[in-house]
C-alpha positions as CSV (number, residue, x, y, z in Angstrom):
1,Q,-132.1,-55.0,77.6
2,V,-133.1,-55.4,74.0
3,A,-134.1,-53.2,71.1
4,I,-137.2,-54.0,69.2
5,K,-137.8,-53.1,65.6
6,S,-141.3,-53.5,64.2
7,I,-141.9,-53.4,60.5
8,R,-145.5,-52.9,59.4
9,K,-146.4,-55.0,56.4
10,D,-148.8,-52.4,55.0
11,K,-145.7,-50.1,54.6
12,I,-143.9,-52.7,52.5
13,K,-144.3,-51.7,48.8
14,D,-144.3,-55.1,47.1
15,E,-143.3,-58.8,47.3
16,Q,-139.7,-58.0,46.3
17,D,-139.4,-55.6,49.2
18,L,-140.7,-58.3,51.6
19,V,-138.2,-60.8,50.1
20,H,-135.4,-58.2,50.6
21,I,-136.4,-57.6,54.3
22,R,-136.6,-61.3,55.1
23,R,-133.2,-61.9,53.4
24,E,-131.6,-59.1,55.4
25,I,-133.1,-60.5,58.7
26,E,-131.7,-64.0,57.7
27,I,-128.2,-62.5,57.1
28,M,-128.2,-60.5,60.3
29,S,-129.4,-63.5,62.3
30,S,-126.6,-65.6,61.0
31,L,-123.8,-63.2,62.1
32,N,-122.0,-63.8,65.3
33,H,-119.4,-61.1,66.0
34,P,-118.7,-58.9,69.1
35,H,-119.0,-55.7,67.0
36,I,-122.2,-56.5,65.1
37,I,-125.6,-56.1,66.6
38,A,-127.0,-59.6,67.5
39,V,-130.5,-60.6,66.4
40,H,-132.1,-62.6,69.2
41,E,-135.5,-63.4,67.9
42,V,-137.8,-62.6,64.9
43,F,-141.6,-62.8,65.1
44,E,-144.0,-62.4,62.2
45,N,-147.8,-62.3,61.9
46,S,-150.2,-61.1,59.2
47,S,-149.6,-57.4,60.0
48,K,-145.9,-57.0,61.0
49,I,-142.4,-58.4,61.4
50,V,-140.8,-57.8,64.8
51,I,-137.1,-58.1,65.3
52,V,-135.7,-58.4,68.8
53,M,-132.0,-57.5,68.9
54,E,-129.1,-56.4,71.0
55,Y,-129.5,-53.0,72.6
56,A,-126.7,-50.4,72.2
57,S,-127.4,-48.0,75.1
58,K,-125.0,-45.2,74.1
59,G,-126.6,-44.4,70.8
60,D,-124.9,-43.9,67.4
61,L,-121.4,-42.7,66.5
62,Y,-122.8,-39.6,64.7
63,D,-124.4,-38.2,67.9
64,Y,-121.3,-39.3,69.9
65,I,-119.0,-37.3,67.7
66,S,-121.4,-34.4,67.3
67,E,-121.6,-33.9,71.1
68,R,-117.8,-34.0,71.5
69,Q,-116.9,-32.2,68.3
70,R,-113.8,-34.4,67.9
71,L,-112.3,-37.7,68.9
72,T,-108.9,-38.3,70.5
73,E,-106.5,-40.2,68.3
74,Q,-106.7,-43.1,70.8
75,E,-110.5,-43.1,70.6
76,A,-110.6,-42.9,66.8
77,R,-108.1,-45.8,66.6
78,H,-110.2,-47.9,69.1
79,F,-113.5,-47.3,67.1
80,F,-111.8,-47.8,63.7
81,R,-110.2,-51.1,64.7
82,Q,-113.6,-52.4,65.8
83,V,-115.4,-51.2,62.7
84,V,-112.7,-52.8,60.5
85,S,-113.0,-56.1,62.5
86,A,-116.8,-56.2,61.9
87,V,-116.5,-55.3,58.2
88,Y,-113.7,-57.9,57.7
89,Y,-115.9,-60.5,59.3
90,C,-118.8,-59.7,57.0
91,H,-116.6,-59.7,53.9
92,K,-115.0,-63.0,55.0
93,N,-118.6,-64.4,55.1
94,G,-119.5,-63.0,51.6
95,I,-121.6,-60.2,53.0
96,V,-121.3,-56.6,52.0
97,H,-122.8,-53.8,54.2
98,R,-124.3,-51.4,51.7
99,D,-125.1,-48.6,54.2
100,L,-122.1,-48.2,56.5
101,K,-122.4,-44.7,58.0
102,L,-122.0,-43.1,61.4
103,E,-125.8,-43.5,62.1
104,N,-125.4,-47.3,61.6
105,I,-122.5,-47.6,64.0
106,L,-123.7,-47.8,67.5
107,L,-122.1,-47.8,70.9
108,D,-122.9,-50.3,73.7
109,A,-122.8,-49.6,77.5
110,N,-119.0,-50.2,77.5
111,G,-118.3,-47.8,74.7
112,N,-117.7,-50.6,72.1
113,I,-118.8,-50.5,68.5
114,K,-121.9,-52.4,67.3
115,V,-122.6,-52.2,63.6
116,R,-126.2,-52.6,62.7
117,G,-127.6,-53.8,59.4
């Protein structure tokens, strides 16, 4: 399974926004880490940019915590360790995630963290 993100070019404000989007795609495509969403393919035509990426079937960490009201210490440690591993990998490669929040931390079918850009 994959997730597909489609960006309509008519919604992009200006050339600078387009450059920013392409740069973000380039960065995400270059990353290879077990706790960062993998970008498999990128397609572009005159009207849109389509990104095919890894699918995280269990949704985001915000919804996960909201449904359960709390995490066990073991669960929190497990998630935190994986988030720190992903962030460390990014920083080691000169990349800063500027929007790290629960909604951008996803869970795969095995309950492992997948950070998205």
